[in-house]
C-alpha positions, 0 to 999 in steps of 0.5 A: 591199887585196882583189884588184880583180875586174878582175884576178881576172876576167881571171885576169891578175895585176898582176905578170905582166908585171914584168921579171925584173930588177924582181921584188922585193917592196918598192915605191918611192913618192915623197912630198911632205909638209907635216908637220913632221919630228921631228929628235930622232928617230933615223930620218926621222919625220914628226909631226902638226905643220904644217911651215913648208916642205914636205919631199920624198923617197921611201919603200920599202914592203915587201909581206908578211913578210920570208919572203914571196917574189915568187912568193907575192906574185904569187899572192896579188895575183891571187886573190879570196880570200886565206887569209893576210894580206899586211902592209905596212910602210915599210922605209926613208925617204930625205928629199931635203930641202925643197921649193923650189916655183914660188911660193916659189923662194927657199925653203930647198933644202938641197943642191939637194934639189928637183933631186935628187928630180926627177932620181930621179923622172924616172929612174923615169918613163923606166924605167916601162912607163906614163909617167904619174904617180899622186898619192895624197891621203889623208883625215882621221885618218891618218898619214904611214905611211898615205899611203905604204901606200895609194899603194903598194897602188894602184900595186901593183894598177895593175901597178907600171907607173907612178911614184907620189907620196904627198901627206901633209898633217898631219891628226891621228889624232883624228876630233874634230880634223877634225870641229871644223874644225881639220884641215879648215883644215890641208887647205886650207892644204896645197892651195897646196903641192899646186898648186905640186907639180903645176906643178913636175911639169908644168914639170920631169917627163917624165910623160905625164899627172899623175893624182890619186886623193883620198879623203874629206877629201883631196878638199877639198885637191884641189878647192882646189888645182886651182881655185887652179892654174887661177886662176894661168893665167886666159888659157889655155883647156882645150887650153892648160891641158892642154898646159901642166899635163897634169892627167889623171884626177882621181878623187874617191873617197868625197869629203867635199867639200861640194857647194856648194863643189865646184860653185863650183870645178867649172868650174875643175877641168873646165877644167884636168883631162882627166877628173873622176870622182866616186864616190857611195854612198847608205850612206857612214856617215862622210859622213852623219855629217860632213854631220850634225855638221860642217854644210856641206850634202850631200857630193859622195860622197853620192848627189845626188837633190835638185840644184836647176836651177842646180846641174844646169846647172853639172854638165851644162855640164862637158865632162869629169865622170863620176859613178859611182853605186855604189848605183843598181842595188843591187837588181838586183845583190843588194848595195850598194857602201857604207861609206867605204872601198868604193873600196878594199875592194870589188873592183868599185869598186876596178876602176874606180879602176884603169881610170880611171887606167890607161886613157883608156877612157870609162865604157861601155868600163870596163863601166859603164851610162849612166842618166839623163844622159851624166854619171851612170853605174852599175855593172851586175849583169854588171859582171865579165862586161863587164870580161872581154868588154871587156878582151879586145877586139882593137880596144880602145886603152887609151891615146891617143897622147901629148899 
């Protein structure tokens, strides 16, 4: 992952404050997966098949080759241009067992695996400088490895300060499996497990907030999971849902969620979340192709310039929605922020992901510019300078008091 401009501009590396006793290059990531495990394989290995019951565990992600030391990783993580790559690998997986979920309390739970996993997770939260949880939900055409690696990199550039969970659903490494709809249905079927996980964490973890970053097709899964979770608690208002479930920032990056589907679920997502961030670009080839070949209308990751009056009313009725338009202002900046991995690959876009998860700052204090309404924001030409100016303000409170 390229170094976010937030880090290179402030000249403060993500690892500067890591205590001496924790300075080792690997990073632990917890996981929950609806993939089936291959029991014939010598080591823990998850296939592309759908499991009858989700599994949970933890993975150890190694940063760099075996010869890469902490000081080298520290330096490579703070500079804008690297002369060498930093390969990532999974150096170990420990499966705790099967996931005993709130909606399926009688499910197989070998040797109290859910309790063991939660105890270890809570120990991590208690030791962390930031008491939040980050859940990463991947897109289509990737494997279990990809889910853990992306979660680890986000965690790494957020300062290794919080506890991260990779949620891996059984998409296949074949775009046709997704474009023909089979993997879309797999995503929707995995939504119940994610909703169960969120409820489990809210009831049993020590987390301050539970944040979610979803990419592309993962947004469909998250949309359904949050709508379903809200439906489980119809009598609670926003304040009651926040107290009970503690859903913090939900970040939809380059999301392949049909607009009509998202708007139908938006009131529920708005009620259950502390903040919703949707990023858009007018040049996302994957989303353009998805709309063209899969149907379903425009995606929320595409710049919306044709909202109907009814759709505008739904959007403007939200309390917690922020749309970060990464294409508006491209002429003034001299470049567009585009592609399908821009939220991860572009140092300006990734900086907002970090700030939206790691802080409670509103868009203006994250260096963004308002546009036509209170929901729509753009990245200004002087974004790096703004980050530098805003982040060194002595009055800036990154976090509100614990709820």
